[in-house]
DRENPA-3360 file (N, C-alpha, C; in nm, 2 decimals, always signed):
BEGIN
1 = XXXXXXXX = +1.12/-0.21/+2.35/+0.99/-0.27/+2.32/+1.00/-0.42/+2.30 ~ +0.92/-0.49/+2.38/+0.93/-0.64/+2.36/+0.87/-0.68/+2.23 ~ +0.91/-0.80/+2.18/+0.85/-0.85/+2.06/+0.71/-0.91/+2.09 ~ +0.62/-0.89/+1.99/+0.49/-0.93/+2.01/+0.48/-1.09/+2.00 ~ +0.39/-1.14/+2.07/+0.37/-1.29/+2.06/+0.28/-1.32/+1.93 ~ +0.26/-1.44/+1.91/+0.18/-1.48/+1.79/+0.04/-1.43/+1.82 ~ -0.03/-1.42/+1.71/-0.17/-1.37/+1.72/-0.25/-1.45/+1.81 ~ -0.31/-1.39/+1.92/-0.37/-1.47/+2.02/-0.51/-1.51/+1.98;
9 = XXXXXXXX = -0.56/-1.62/+2.03/-0.70/-1.66/+2.02/-0.77/-1.58/+2.12 ~ -0.89/-1.54/+2.09/-0.97/-1.46/+2.18/-1.00/-1.54/+2.31 ~ -1.01/-1.48/+2.42/-1.04/-1.55/+2.55/-1.17/-1.62/+2.53 ~ -1.27/-1.55/+2.47/-1.40/-1.60/+2.45/-1.45/-1.55/+2.31 ~ -1.47/-1.64/+2.22/-1.51/-1.59/+2.08/-1.64/-1.51/+2.08 ~ -1.71/-1.52/+2.19/-1.84/-1.45/+2.19/-1.83/-1.32/+2.28 ~ -1.70/-1.29/+2.32/-1.68/-1.17/+2.40/-1.54/-1.12/+2.37 ~ -1.52/-1.04/+2.27/-1.38/-0.99/+2.23/-1.35/-0.85/+2.29;
17 = XXXXXXXX = -1.43/-0.81/+2.38/-1.42/-0.67/+2.43/-1.31/-0.67/+2.54 ~ -1.22/-0.57/+2.52/-1.11/-0.55/+2.62/-1.13/-0.42/+2.70 ~ -1.08/-0.42/+2.82/-1.11/-0.30/+2.91/-1.06/-0.17/+2.86 ~ -0.95/-0.17/+2.78/-0.89/-0.04/+2.74/-0.82/-0.06/+2.61 ~ -0.78/+0.05/+2.55/-0.71/+0.04/+2.42/-0.57/-0.02/+2.45 ~ -0.51/+0.02/+2.56/-0.38/-0.03/+2.60/-0.38/-0.18/+2.62 ~ -0.49/-0.23/+2.69/-0.50/-0.37/+2.71/-0.52/-0.45/+2.57 ~ -0.60/-0.39/+2.48/-0.62/-0.45/+2.35/-0.49/-0.46/+2.27;
25 = XXXXXXXX = -0.40/-0.37/+2.29/-0.28/-0.38/+2.21/-0.17/-0.46/+2.28 ~ -0.19/-0.49/+2.41/-0.09/-0.56/+2.48/-0.06/-0.70/+2.42 ~ +0.07/-0.72/+2.39/+0.11/-0.85/+2.33/+0.10/-0.85/+2.18 ~ +0.04/-0.75/+2.12/+0.02/-0.74/+1.97/+0.13/-0.66/+1.90 ~ +0.15/-0.54/+1.95/+0.24/-0.44/+1.88/+0.38/-0.46/+1.92 ~ +0.47/-0.44/+1.83/+0.61/-0.45/+1.85/+0.69/-0.36/+1.75 ~ +0.82/-0.34/+1.78/+0.90/-0.26/+1.69/+0.90/-0.32/+1.55 ~ +0.91/-0.23/+1.45/+0.93/-0.27/+1.31/+0.81/-0.35/+1.25;
33 = XXXXXXXX = +0.70/-0.34/+1.30/+0.58/-0.40/+1.24/+0.52/-0.31/+1.13 ~ +0.43/-0.37/+1.06/+0.35/-0.30/+0.96/+0.21/-0.30/+1.01 ~ +0.15/-0.18/+1.02/+0.01/-0.16/+1.06/-0.07/-0.10/+0.96 ~ -0.19/-0.15/+0.94/-0.29/-0.09/+0.86/-0.39/-0.01/+0.95 ~ -0.41/+0.12/+0.92/-0.49/+0.20/+1.00/-0.60/+0.26/+0.92 ~ -0.73/+0.24/+0.96/-0.84/+0.29/+0.89/-0.86/+0.44/+0.91 ~ -0.95/+0.50/+0.82/-0.98/+0.64/+0.83/-0.96/+0.71/+0.70 ~ -1.02/+0.82/+0.69/-1.00/+0.91/+0.57/-1.00/+1.05/+0.63;
41 = XXXXXXXX = -0.88/+1.12/+0.62/-0.87/+1.24/+0.69/-0.87/+1.21/+0.84 ~ -0.96/+1.28/+0.91/-0.99/+1.24/+1.05/-1.12/+1.17/+1.07 ~ -1.18/+1.13/+0.96/-1.31/+1.07/+0.96/-1.29/+0.92/+0.98 ~ -1.34/+0.86/+1.08/-1.33/+0.72/+1.10/-1.20/+0.67/+1.14 ~ -1.12/+0.75/+1.22/-0.99/+0.70/+1.26/-1.00/+0.64/+1.40 ~ -0.92/+0.54/+1.43/-0.93/+0.48/+1.57/-0.84/+0.56/+1.66 ~ -0.89/+0.68/+1.71/-0.81/+0.77/+1.78/-0.76/+0.72/+1.91 ~ -0.84/+0.64/+1.99/-0.79/+0.59/+2.11/-0.68/+0.48/+2.09;
49 = XXXXXXXX = -0.70/+0.40/+1.99/-0.60/+0.30/+1.96/-0.47/+0.36/+1.91 ~ -0.47/+0.47/+1.84/-0.35/+0.54/+1.79/-0.28/+0.60/+1.91 ~ -0.35/+0.66/+2.01/-0.29/+0.71/+2.13/-0.23/+0.60/+2.21 ~ -0.29/+0.49/+2.22/-0.24/+0.37/+2.29/-0.11/+0.32/+2.22 ~ -0.11/+0.32/+2.09/+0.01/+0.28/+2.02/+0.12/+0.37/+2.04 ~ +0.10/+0.50/+2.05/+0.20/+0.59/+2.08/+0.26/+0.56/+2.22 ~ +0.17/+0.54/+2.31/+0.21/+0.51/+2.45/+0.28/+0.38/+2.47 ~ +0.26/+0.29/+2.37/+0.33/+0.16/+2.38/+0.48/+0.17/+2.36;
57 = XXXXXXXX = +0.52/+0.28/+2.28/+0.66/+0.30/+2.26/+0.72/+0.22/+2.14 ~ +0.63/+0.14/+2.07/+0.67/+0.07/+1.95/+0.73/+0.17/+1.85 ~ +0.84/+0.13/+1.79/+0.91/+0.22/+1.69/+0.95/+0.14/+1.57 ~ +0.99/+0.22/+1.47/+1.03/+0.16/+1.34/+0.91/+0.11/+1.26 ~ +0.80/+0.17/+1.28/+0.67/+0.12/+1.22/+0.65/+0.16/+1.08 ~ +0.59/+0.07/+1.00/+0.54/+0.11/+0.87/+0.39/+0.12/+0.88 ~ +0.33/+0.23/+0.85/+0.19/+0.26/+0.86/+0.13/+0.27/+0.72 ~ +0.03/+0.18/+0.70/-0.05/+0.18/+0.58/-0.18/+0.26/+0.61;
65 = XXXXXXXX = -0.20/+0.38/+0.56/-0.31/+0.46/+0.59/-0.33/+0.56/+0.47 ~ -0.46/+0.59/+0.44/-0.48/+0.68/+0.34/-0.41/+0.81/+0.36 ~ -0.40/+0.86/+0.48/-0.33/+0.98/+0.51/-0.26/+0.97/+0.65 ~ -0.20/+1.07/+0.69/-0.11/+1.07/+0.82/-0.17/+1.16/+0.93 ~ -0.30/+1.17/+0.93/-0.36/+1.26/+1.03/-0.32/+1.40/+1.02 ~ -0.32/+1.48/+1.12/-0.28/+1.61/+1.12/-0.18/+1.63/+1.24 ~ -0.12/+1.75/+1.24/-0.02/+1.77/+1.35/-0.09/+1.76/+1.48 ~ -0.04/+1.67/+1.57/-0.09/+1.66/+1.70/-0.21/+1.57/+1.72;
73 = XXXXXXXX = -0.26/+1.51/+1.61/-0.38/+1.42/+1.62/-0.37/+1.31/+1.52 ~ -0.44/+1.20/+1.55/-0.43/+1.08/+1.46/-0.29/+1.03/+1.45 ~ -0.26/+0.99/+1.33/-0.12/+0.94/+1.31/-0.02/+1.04/+1.33 ~ -0.06/+1.17/+1.32/+0.04/+1.28/+1.35/+0.10/+1.26/+1.49 ~ +0.03/+1.20/+1.58/+0.09/+1.17/+1.72/+0.22/+1.09/+1.70 ~ +0.21/+0.99/+1.62/+0.32/+0.89/+1.60/+0.44/+0.96/+1.52 ~ +0.40/+1.05/+1.44/+0.51/+1.12/+1.36/+0.59/+1.21/+1.46 ~ +0.52/+1.27/+1.55/+0.58/+1.36/+1.65/+0.68/+1.29/+1.74;
81 = XXXXXXXX = +0.65/+1.16/+1.77/+0.74/+1.08/+1.86/+0.83/+1.00/+1.77 ~ +0.84/+1.01/+1.64/+0.93/+0.94/+1.55/+0.91/+0.79/+1.56 ~ +0.79/+0.75/+1.58/+0.77/+0.60/+1.59/+0.74/+0.54/+1.45 ~ +0.70/+0.62/+1.35/+0.68/+0.58/+1.22/+0.80/+0.59/+1.13 ~ +0.85/+0.48/+1.07/+0.96/+0.49/+0.98/+0.92/+0.51/+0.84 ~ +0.80/+0.45/+0.80/+0.76/+0.46/+0.66/+0.61/+0.47/+0.66 ~ +0.56/+0.55/+0.56/+0.42/+0.56/+0.54/+0.39/+0.51/+0.40 ~ +0.28/+0.43/+0.39/+0.23/+0.39/+0.26/+0.09/+0.45/+0.25;
89 = XXXXXXXX = +0.08/+0.56/+0.17/-0.03/+0.65/+0.18/-0.08/+0.70/+0.04 ~ -0.19/+0.77/+0.04/-0.24/+0.84/-0.08/-0.23/+0.99/-0.07 ~ -0.27/+1.05/+0.05/-0.27/+1.19/+0.06/-0.22/+1.23/+0.20 ~ -0.12/+1.32/+0.20/-0.06/+1.36/+0.33/-0.04/+1.51/+0.34 ~ -0.13/+1.58/+0.27/-0.11/+1.73/+0.27/-0.16/+1.81/+0.39 ~ -0.20/+1.74/+0.49/-0.25/+1.82/+0.61/-0.15/+1.82/+0.73 ~ -0.03/+1.77/+0.70/+0.06/+1.74/+0.82/+0.19/+1.81/+0.79 ~ +0.22/+1.92/+0.86/+0.35/+1.99/+0.84/+0.47/+1.91/+0.89;
97 = XXXXXXXX = +0.45/+1.83/+1.00/+0.56/+1.75/+1.05/+0.59/+1.64/+0.95 ~ +0.49/+1.58/+0.89/+0.51/+1.49/+0.78/+0.60/+1.55/+0.68 ~ +0.56/+1.67/+0.63/+0.64/+1.73/+0.52/+0.78/+1.76/+0.57 ~ +0.80/+1.80/+0.69/+0.93/+1.83/+0.73/+1.02/+1.71/+0.74 ~ +0.97/+1.60/+0.79/+1.04/+1.48/+0.80/+1.07/+1.42/+0.66 ~ +0.98/+1.42/+0.57/+1.00/+1.37/+0.44/+1.11/+1.45/+0.37 ~ +1.10/+1.58/+0.37/+1.19/+1.66/+0.29/+1.33/+1.65/+0.36 ~ +1.34/+1.62/+0.48/+1.47/+1.61/+0.55/+1.53/+1.47/+0.54;
105 = XXXXXXXX = +1.45/+1.38/+0.47/+1.50/+1.24/+0.45/+1.49/+1.15/+0.58 ~ +1.40/+1.20/+0.67/+1.38/+1.12/+0.79/+1.27/+1.02/+0.79 ~ +1.19/+1.03/+0.68/+1.07/+0.95/+0.67/+1.06/+0.89/+0.53 ~ +1.04/+0.76/+0.52/+1.02/+0.70/+0.39/+0.87/+0.71/+0.35 ~ +0.84/+0.72/+0.22/+0.71/+0.74/+0.18/+0.69/+0.66/+0.05 ~ +0.58/+0.58/+0.05/+0.54/+0.51/-0.07/+0.40/+0.56/-0.11 ~ +0.40/+0.65/-0.21/+0.27/+0.71/-0.26/+0.19/+0.61/-0.34 ~ +0.06/+0.62/-0.33/-0.03/+0.54/-0.41/-0.14/+0.62/-0.46;
113 = XXXXXXXX = -0.19/+0.60/-0.58/-0.32/+0.66/-0.62/-0.42/+0.60/-0.52 ~ -0.52/+0.68/-0.48/-0.61/+0.64/-0.38/-0.69/+0.51/-0.41 ~ -0.74/+0.50/-0.53/-0.80/+0.37/-0.57/-0.71/+0.25/-0.57 ~ -0.59/+0.28/-0.61/-0.49/+0.17/-0.60/-0.46/+0.12/-0.46 ~ -0.45/+0.22/-0.37/-0.43/+0.19/-0.23/-0.54/+0.10/-0.18 ~ -0.66/+0.14/-0.21/-0.78/+0.07/-0.16/-0.78/-0.07/-0.22 ~ -0.75/-0.09/-0.34/-0.75/-0.22/-0.41/-0.63/-0.31/-0.36 ~ -0.52/-0.25/-0.33/-0.40/-0.32/-0.27/-0.44/-0.38/-0.13;
121 = XXXXXXXX = -0.51/-0.30/-0.05/-0.56/-0.35/+0.08/-0.67/-0.46/+0.06 ~ -0.76/-0.44/-0.03/-0.86/-0.54/-0.06/-0.80/-0.67/-0.11 ~ -0.71/-0.66/-0.20/-0.64/-0.78/-0.25/-0.57/-0.85/-0.14 ~ -0.50/-0.78/-0.05/-0.44/-0.84/+0.06/-0.53/-0.92/+0.15 ~ -0.65/-0.86/+0.18/-0.75/-0.93/+0.26/-0.81/-1.05/+0.19 ~ -0.81/-1.05/+0.06/-0.87/-1.15/-0.02/-0.78/-1.26/-0.06 ~ -0.65/-1.24/-0.03/-0.55/-1.34/-0.07/-0.50/-1.34/-0.21 ~ -0.52/-1.22/-0.27/-0.48/-1.20/-0.41/-0.34/-1.13/-0.41;
129 = XXXXXXXX = -0.24/-1.19/-0.46/-0.10/-1.14/-0.44/-0.08/-1.01/-0.52 ~ -0.14/-0.99/-0.64/-0.11/-0.88/-0.72/-0.22/-0.86/-0.82 ~ -0.23/-0.75/-0.89/-0.33/-0.72/-0.99/-0.27/-0.61/-1.08 ~ -0.34/-0.60/-1.20/-0.30/-0.50/-1.30/-0.40/-0.39/-1.30 ~ -0.35/-0.27/-1.30/-0.44/-0.15/-1.31/-0.38/-0.05/-1.41 ~ -0.47/+0.02/-1.48/-0.43/+0.12/-1.58/-0.38/+0.25/-1.50 ~ -0.42/+0.27/-1.38/-0.39/+0.39/-1.31/-0.24/+0.40/-1.28 ~ -0.18/+0.51/-1.32/-0.04/+0.53/-1.30/+0.05/+0.49/-1.41;
137 = XXXXXXXX = +0.00/+0.43/-1.52/+0.09/+0.39/-1.63/+0.15/+0.52/-1.69 ~ +0.27/+0.51/-1.72/+0.34/+0.62/-1.79/+0.38/+0.74/-1.69 ~ +0.36/+0.71/-1.56/+0.40/+0.81/-1.46/+0.51/+0.76/-1.37 ~ +0.55/+0.84/-1.27/+0.65/+0.79/-1.18/+0.59/+0.67/-1.09 ~ +0.46/+0.66/-1.09/+0.40/+0.55/-1.01/+0.44/+0.42/-1.07 ~ +0.46/+0.41/-1.20/+0.49/+0.28/-1.26/+0.64/+0.25/-1.27 ~ +0.73/+0.34/-1.22/+0.87/+0.32/-1.23/+0.91/+0.20/-1.15 ~ +0.99/+0.11/-1.21/+1.04/-0.01/-1.15/+0.93/-0.12/-1.14;
145 = XXXXXXXX = +0.81/-0.11/-1.19/+0.71/-0.21/-1.18/+0.69/-0.27/-1.32 ~ +0.64/-0.39/-1.32/+0.61/-0.46/-1.44/+0.48/-0.40/-1.51 ~ +0.49/-0.39/-1.64/+0.37/-0.34/-1.71/+0.34/-0.44/-1.82 ~ +0.21/-0.44/-1.86/+0.17/-0.53/-1.97/+0.06/-0.46/-2.04 ~ +0.04/-0.51/-2.16/-0.07/-0.46/-2.25/-0.18/-0.57/-2.27 ~ -0.30/-0.52/-2.24/-0.42/-0.61/-2.26/-0.52/-0.53/-2.35 ~ -0.55/-0.60/-2.46/-0.65/-0.54/-2.56/-0.61/-0.39/-2.60 ~ -0.49/-0.37/-2.62/-0.44/-0.24/-2.66/-0.42/-0.14/-2.56;
153 = XXXXXXXX = -0.44/-0.17/-2.43/-0.43/-0.08/-2.32/-0.32/-0.12/-2.23 ~ -0.25/-0.03/-2.17/-0.13/-0.06/-2.09/-0.17/-0.06/-1.94 ~ -0.11/-0.15/-1.86/-0.14/-0.16/-1.72/-0.02/-0.18/-1.64 ~ -0.03/-0.15/-1.51/+0.08/-0.16/-1.42/+0.05/-0.27/-1.32 ~ +0.15/-0.35/-1.28/+0.13/-0.45/-1.18/+0.15/-0.39/-1.04 ~ +0.05/-0.41/-0.96/+0.06/-0.36/-0.82/+0.04/-0.48/-0.73 ~ +0.12/-0.48/-0.62/+0.12/-0.59/-0.53/+0.02/-0.56/-0.42 ~ -0.03/-0.67/-0.35/-0.12/-0.66/-0.24/-0.05/-0.60/-0.12;
161 = XXXXXXXX = -0.13/-0.55/-0.03/-0.08/-0.50/+0.10/-0.14/-0.58/+0.21 ~ -0.05/-0.63/+0.30/-0.10/-0.69/+0.43/-0.03/-0.63/+0.54 ~ -0.08/-0.65/+0.66/-0.03/-0.59/+0.78/-0.02/-0.69/+0.90 ~ +0.07/-0.66/+0.99/+0.08/-0.75/+1.11/-0.04/-0.72/+1.20 ~ -0.08/-0.60/+1.21/-0.19/-0.56/+1.30/-0.27/-0.45/+1.22 ~ -0.40/-0.46/+1.23/-0.49/-0.36/+1.18/-0.56/-0.29/+1.29 ~ -0.57/-0.16/+1.28/-0.64/-0.08/+1.38/-0.75/+0.00/+1.31 ~ -0.88/-0.03/+1.34/-0.99/+0.02/+1.27/-1.09/+0.09/+1.36;
169 = XXXXXXXX = -1.18/+0.17/+1.31/-1.29/+0.23/+1.38/-1.42/+0.20/+1.32 ~ -1.52/+0.16/+1.41/-1.65/+0.13/+1.37/-1.75/+0.20/+1.46 ~ -1.87/+0.21/+1.42/-1.98/+0.27/+1.50/-2.03/+0.18/+1.61 ~ -2.06/+0.06/+1.57/-2.12/-0.04/+1.66/-2.06/-0.18/+1.64 ~ -2.05/-0.25/+1.75/-2.01/-0.39/+1.75/-2.09/-0.47/+1.84 ~ -2.11/-0.60/+1.81/-2.15/-0.69/+1.92/-2.03/-0.75/+1.98 ~ -2.05/-0.83/+2.08/-1.93/-0.88/+2.16/-1.85/-0.98/+2.08 ~ -1.91/-1.04/+1.97/-1.84/-1.13/+1.89/-1.76/-1.06/+1.78;
177 = XXXXXXXX = -1.77/-0.93/+1.77/-1.69/-0.86/+1.67/-1.75/-0.82/+1.54 ~ -1.88/-0.85/+1.53/-1.95/-0.81/+1.41/-1.97/-0.66/+1.41 ~ -1.92/-0.59/+1.30/-1.92/-0.45/+1.30/-2.02/-0.38/+1.21 ~ -2.06/-0.26/+1.25/-2.15/-0.18/+1.17/-2.08/-0.04/+1.17 ~ -2.05/+0.01/+1.04/-1.99/+0.14/+1.03/-2.10/+0.25/+1.00 ~ -2.07/+0.37/+1.02/-2.17/+0.48/+1.00/-2.13/+0.57/+0.89 ~ -2.21/+0.56/+0.78/-2.20/+0.65/+0.67/-2.05/+0.65/+0.61 ~ -2.00/+0.77/+0.58/-1.86/+0.78/+0.52/-1.75/+0.74/+0.61;
185 = XXXXXXXX = -1.78/+0.72/+0.74/-1.67/+0.67/+0.83/-1.64/+0.53/+0.81 ~ -1.71/+0.46/+0.72/-1.67/+0.33/+0.68/-1.54/+0.33/+0.60 ~ -1.53/+0.42/+0.50/-1.41/+0.44/+0.42/-1.31/+0.33/+0.41 ~ -1.19/+0.34/+0.45/-1.09/+0.24/+0.44/-1.09/+0.13/+0.55 ~ -1.18/+0.15/+0.64/-1.18/+0.06/+0.76/-1.20/-0.09/+0.73 ~ -1.30/-0.13/+0.65/-1.32/-0.27/+0.62/-1.20/-0.33/+0.55 ~ -1.14/-0.26/+0.45/-1.03/-0.31/+0.38/-0.91/-0.33/+0.47 ~ -0.88/-0.23/+0.56/-0.77/-0.24/+0.65/-0.79/-0.36/+0.75;
193 = XXXXXXXX = -0.91/-0.38/+0.80/-0.94/-0.49/+0.89/-0.91/-0.62/+0.83 ~ -0.95/-0.64/+0.70/-0.93/-0.77/+0.64/-0.79/-0.79/+0.60 ~ -0.71/-0.69/+0.58/-0.57/-0.70/+0.54/-0.47/-0.74/+0.65 ~ -0.52/-0.73/+0.78/-0.43/-0.75/+0.89/-0.44/-0.90/+0.94 ~ -0.32/-0.94/+0.99/-0.32/-1.08/+1.05/-0.41/-1.07/+1.18 ~ -0.40/-0.96/+1.25/-0.48/-0.94/+1.37/-0.55/-0.81/+1.36 ~ -0.67/-0.80/+1.40/-0.75/-0.67/+1.39/-0.80/-0.63/+1.52 ~ -0.78/-0.50/+1.56/-0.84/-0.45/+1.68/-0.93/-0.33/+1.63;
201 = XXXXXXXX = -1.06/-0.34/+1.68/-1.16/-0.24/+1.64/-1.20/-0.16/+1.76 ~ -1.20/-0.03/+1.73/-1.25/+0.07/+1.83/-1.39/+0.11/+1.79 ~ -1.48/+0.10/+1.89/-1.62/+0.12/+1.85/-1.69/+0.22/+1.96 ~ -1.80/+0.28/+1.91/-1.87/+0.37/+2.00/-1.98/+0.30/+2.08 ~ -2.03/+0.19/+2.03/-2.14/+0.12/+2.09/-2.10/-0.03/+2.09 ~ -2.13/-0.10/+2.20/-2.12/-0.24/+2.21/-2.25/-0.30/+2.25 ~ -2.30/-0.40/+2.18/-2.43/-0.46/+2.21/-2.40/-0.61/+2.22 ~ -2.51/-0.68/+2.26/-2.49/-0.82/+2.28/-2.50/-0.90/+2.15;
209 = XXXXXXXX = -2.45/-1.02/+2.15/-2.46/-1.10/+2.03/-2.60/-1.13/+2.00 ~ -2.64/-1.11/+1.87/-2.78/-1.13/+1.83/-2.86/-1.00/+1.82 ~ -2.80/-0.89/+1.88/-2.87/-0.76/+1.87/-2.86/-0.69/+1.74 ~ -2.76/-0.73/+1.66/-2.74/-0.67/+1.52/-2.80/-0.77/+1.42 ~ -2.89/-0.72/+1.34/-2.95/-0.80/+1.24/-2.84/-0.85/+1.14 ~ -2.83/-0.97/+1.11/-2.72/-1.02/+1.02/-2.72/-0.95/+0.89 ~ -2.83/-0.90/+0.84/-2.83/-0.82/+0.72/-2.77/-0.69/+0.73 ~ -2.75/-0.64/+0.86/-2.70/-0.51/+0.88/-2.55/-0.51/+0.91;
217 = XXXXXXXX = -2.49/-0.63/+0.92/-2.35/-0.64/+0.95/-2.26/-0.60/+0.83 ~ -2.18/-0.50/+0.85/-2.09/-0.46/+0.74/-1.96/-0.54/+0.73 ~ -1.91/-0.58/+0.85/-1.79/-0.66/+0.85/-1.81/-0.77/+0.95 ~ -1.80/-0.90/+0.91/-1.82/-1.01/+1.00/-1.72/-1.02/+1.11 ~ -1.75/-1.07/+1.22/-1.66/-1.08/+1.34/-1.54/-1.17/+1.31 ~ -1.55/-1.26/+1.21/-1.43/-1.34/+1.18/-1.31/-1.26/+1.15 ~ -1.32/-1.14/+1.11/-1.21/-1.05/+1.08/-1.16/-0.97/+1.20 ~ -1.23/-0.98/+1.31/-1.20/-0.89/+1.42/-1.16/-0.97/+1.54;
225 = XXXXXXXX = -1.05/-0.94/+1.60/-0.99/-1.02/+1.71/-1.02/-0.96/+1.85 ~ -1.01/-0.82/+1.85/-1.03/-0.75/+1.98/-1.11/-0.63/+1.96 ~ -1.18/-0.59/+2.06/-1.27/-0.47/+2.06/-1.24/-0.38/+2.17 ~ -1.24/-0.25/+2.14/-1.22/-0.14/+2.25/-1.35/-0.05/+2.24 ~ -1.41/-0.03/+2.36/-1.52/+0.06/+2.36/-1.48/+0.20/+2.39 ~ -1.50/+0.29/+2.30/-1.47/+0.43/+2.32/-1.60/+0.51/+2.29 ~ -1.69/+0.53/+2.39/-1.82/+0.59/+2.37/-1.82/+0.74/+2.34 ~ -1.71/+0.81/+2.37/-1.70/+0.95/+2.35/-1.58/+0.99/+2.27;
233 = XXXXXXXX = -1.57/+0.95/+2.14/-1.45/+0.99/+2.06/-1.46/+1.14/+2.04 ~ -1.34/+1.20/+2.01/-1.33/+1.35/+1.99/-1.39/+1.39/+1.86 ~ -1.36/+1.31/+1.75/-1.42/+1.34/+1.62/-1.38/+1.48/+1.57 ~ -1.26/+1.51/+1.56/-1.22/+1.64/+1.51/-1.25/+1.66/+1.37 ~ -1.26/+1.78/+1.33/-1.29/+1.82/+1.19/-1.16/+1.89/+1.14 ~ -1.11/+1.84/+1.02/-0.98/+1.89/+0.97/-1.00/+2.04/+0.93 ~ -1.09/+2.07/+0.85/-1.11/+2.21/+0.81/-1.26/+2.24/+0.81 ~ -1.30/+2.31/+0.91/-1.44/+2.34/+0.93/-1.48/+2.46/+0.84;
241 = XXXXXX = -1.57/+2.44/+0.75/-1.61/+2.55/+0.66/-1.76/+2.57/+0.68 ~ -1.80/+2.69/+0.71/-1.94/+2.72/+0.73/-1.98/+2.84/+0.64 ~ -2.11/+2.84/+0.60/-2.16/+2.94/+0.51/-2.20/+3.07/+0.60 ~ -2.15/+3.18/+0.55/-2.18/+3.30/+0.63/-2.33/+3.34/+0.62 ~ -2.37/+3.42/+0.72/-2.51/+3.46/+0.73/-2.54/+3.55/+0.61 ~ -2.66/+3.53/+0.56/-2.71/+3.61/+0.45/-2.76/+3.75/+0.49;
% end
């Protein structure tokens, strides 16, 4: 796998759309990078970009993501091909291959309380190097970390998270990269986008610049470098539960 070049300037700041997921990742991804990947479970994951990342052959990756997909889908694709060396996650209970690799010592894992993971990404995007949180004090989460007492309460020092490349999913984008997310599919995506040196967004709809009301923009285009149009995502459901007929 060739080494990635420096973060490229967009060909046209008013048109960041690339013809395919593979084209959008070309020149960006490389071995041993850290990637921040949006999504919660299978909701709001950049599935086309994940598949293109698999096809790129990049290996030795560290993936920052709330979870690791499921077997055969989402980040589970990269676990199957052994392209992920380390996961920085909150919940990984839906992936048997993840479990097998971790218990066999084949995969590194850095567990985070979910709120801590979100704040570490937010801090990384905001340029805040570290912060104190009460979450995890007195547990294995705090082992090896600085702790301090403020107003009689104990806190753990957590460092910010940043990534070489962020892969995120949004509902709509204009060609300049202004993003709109849909309902709970927003989840970790804005924080992941802001934490990356370069951000690639997969979207279901692309509109012209000016078609999105500025008050409706959830993430400004300044944080987005490349866009991939995927109008028909699969949108799998992890565990479908329906109520029986009465």
